[in-house]
N, C-alpha and C positions, 0 to 999 in steps of 0.2 A: 600503462593501461592498455586494455584491449582496443584494437583499432575497430572502425566500423565494419571493415571487411571480416575481421575475426568474429565479431558479434553476430553478423549476418550468417556466417558459415555455421556458427554454433546453433543458431536458431534453426537453420535448415536441417542440421543433424537431429535436433530435438523433435522437429516435425516428423522426421522419419521414424522416430521412436513412439509416435502417437500423440505428441503435444499439439494442441490447436489454439491455445490461448497464450499470449505473450504480454507481459507488462514491463514497461521501462520505469525504473524507480531511481534511487540514488543512494546516498547523498541527495543532491538536487540535479535531476537530469537536464533542466533547462540551462544550466551553466556550461553544458558541453557544446562547444562550437560546432555549428552545422547540424544540429540535431534533426531538423526536418529531412536531411539526406538519409540518415539512418532509418528514420520512420518509413520513408518511401521504399527503402531497400527491403525492410522486413515485411511491409505491407504487400510487397510484390511476390513474396514466397507463397507458392501454392500450398495450401493446407493451413495457413494462418487465418483462422476464422474470426479471431477477436484480438485486436491490438489496442492496449490501453496504456496510460501513463499516469503516474502519481507525482505531483509537484507541490511545492510550497506556494506557488502562484505568483511569486515576485516578478517574474518576467513574462507572465502569461498574456498581459495586455498586448505585448509586442509579438508573441509567438503563437497565440491561439489559432489564428487563421492560417498561417503557414503550416502548422502541424495538421490541421484539418485537411488542407489541400494536399498534403503529402500522403494522406491515407490513414491517419490516426482515427480510431473508432470511438474511444471513450476517454474521459478525463476524470481523475480524482484530485481534488485539491485538499491539502492538509491545512487545517485552520483550527487552532486550539482555543482561541479566544476572540470574541467580538469587541472586547474592551481594549481601547488603544494602549493604556498603561500596562495592562496584564499581557497583551500581545508583545509589547516591547520588552517586557521582562523575560518572557519565555523564549522569544525569538532572538533576543539581543539586538534588535534593530527596530526602529520606528517605521514600519512598512505596512501597517494594516490597510491604509488607503490604497497602496499598490495592489495588495492581494484582492481587495474588494473590486477594484477596477479590472483586475485580471479575471475574476469570476464573471463579471458582466461581459467582458470581451469573449470569454469562452462560450457563454450562452448565445451571444450574438453570432459566433462562428458556427453554431449548430451543434455544440456538445450538449444535447438535451436528451434525457435528463443528465445533469452534472452531479457527480457524487462529491460530497463534502465530508472529510474525515476529521473528527475532533476527539482528542484524548481528554477524557474527563478525569479530573484530579480533585480529590477531597481537599477542601480548604483553599483551593486555587481557582478552579473554574466551575465548581459544582453549582454555584449560584447563577450560572449562565445557561443551564440546561433548557429552560423555557425560552430564553432569548434565541438560542440556536433553533429550537423547534419552530418558533414564530418566523425566523429568518427563512427556513426551508419551506414553510407552508406558503410563503408569499412568492416563491420562485419555483421553477421546475428543477428542484434540487432534491436528491436523495441523501439524507443525512445519516452518517454512520458514526456512532460513538464507539470508541476503542478504550478498553480498560488500560490503565497505566501499567506498563510492563517493565521489568528490570533490564531495560536496554538503553536507558538514558545516557547521554555522553558524560554527564557529571558523576555518574555512578552513585547517585544519592537516592535511588529508588527506596521507598519505604512502604511497607504494606499498609500502614496507617493512612497513606494518601490514596489508597485504592478505593475507587467508587465502583461498586459492582454493577454489572449489566442489569441485574434485576432492580437495583435501587434507581438506576437511570430510567428504566421503563416505568417504574411505579410513580416516580415524580412527574414525568411528562404525561402519563396516562391520566393522572389525577386532574389535569387541566385540559388536555387534549386527548380524549379517549382513543386507545389503540386496539387493534385486533391483529392476530398473527396472519402472515401471508401464506407461505409454503415452507415445507421442510427445506433446510439450506443445502442438503446434499453435501458436496465437498466444499461449498462456499464457507468462508469463515464467519459470515454475518447471519444472525437470526433476524429475519425481516418482519416488520410490522407496518400496517397502514393506519392512517388516521381514519377513524370511523366515519367522519363526515366527508371523506374522499379527498381531502386537501393534502395529498402527498404521502410519503413513506419514510420511515427511519429504519435503521438497522443497528444491532449491537454486536460487537465483536468482543466476546467475554473470554479472552485467551487465558486469563488467570483463574477465574472462578468457575468456568465451564469449558474446559479444554476440549478441542475437537481434533486431537491428534490422530485418532483412528481414521478419520475421514480425510485428512490432509493429503493432497496429491501434488504439492508444489515443491519445486526446487528453485534455487536462486544462484545466479552467476554474478559474482561481484565485479566491479569495474576493473580490478586487477587480475581477473581470470581464475577465481577460485569458486568451485561449486560447493554450495551449502544445501543440505537436505532439510534443514530446520533453521529458523531464526536463532534458536538457542543452541545450535550445534557447537561443540567445543573443538571439532576437527573440520578441516576443509580438504577438498580434493583439487589439486592443481590441474587446470585445463589449458591455461595459456602456455605453460612450459612444453607439454607434448605437442601442441599446435605448432609452436615455433621451432620445434625440433624435427618437424616433418611428418608427424603422425597423420595417417590418412583418416578419412571420415569414419571408417569402420572401427579403427582403434579408439577414436574419441568416443564413439557410441558405446564401446565396451567399457571405457572408463566411467562413463555416466551410469551405465547399467549396474556395475559393481557398487558404485557409491549409493545408488538408490536401494539396492538390496541390503546394504549395511546400515540403512537409516535406523536411528534409535526408536524406541517404542513410545517416546513422548518427550516433552520438554522438561518435565520433572520439577516445574516451579514450586509445586506444593509438596515436594518430597524433601526429606532431610539431605539426600544426596545431590540436590540441585547445585550445579556449578554454573556461575554466570559466565557467558562467553566474553572473550577479550574485546571483541568488536562491538561498538554501539550500533543502534539502529541506523544512524546516519552513514555508517560505513558499510552496512550490510544491504540496505534497501528493504523497503517494507513489503 
């Protein structure tokens, strides 16, 4: 895997190419030993204006404050169910209480507002939409629903399980009226606020309403591969050249070529769609 020094160097190179926002994802970033050290190093790079992290929350009770003190700006917690049995089935561990405690610890540490990511699945978690909305309305949490995408580790994605972003909005708005906030720009989420002022939700409709034309993100995997799309079927090696002695200018050129070669979209809704070999847990959200 990439060392902290290599990750920090890569971020510095990317900042030189115009990047100002950095997100640490996974797999699960909180299992990486010494993570606050990496956060502190990245936060100290001039030009990094926004440093965020996405986590399943399992170790957040222990690490929320050290991460905040290291310079982390924002947190996203992935939580697909508020029901203990459903959570255990999806996550393959009975750890809902840990995650909820982690959310409380994150709020106490000053990560306000906290973003909560939930993948909505027909027949699995669709009955929890209003529970999630109520949960977010009671706390300084911005709720983000994500459409179920063909990146699951079990490779059992089925379009019949897809609950569209519009369905999600319609069901919640019928009980808690919503109004749009602003155009998302390059952000993946369409934002809405509760009309009564009690919070905000977002919908990331990657499947039914792709935003590929506005996407300006690239991803570096833990093993040093650059991906220009979650659904890319090719990757660009960065770690190899780094360890072979390539200077910063050479690495920047590798990145530039990869970005110029980015595909025109993820093609999920096209007959020619090819599912990537790596699952979301191996790519990072």
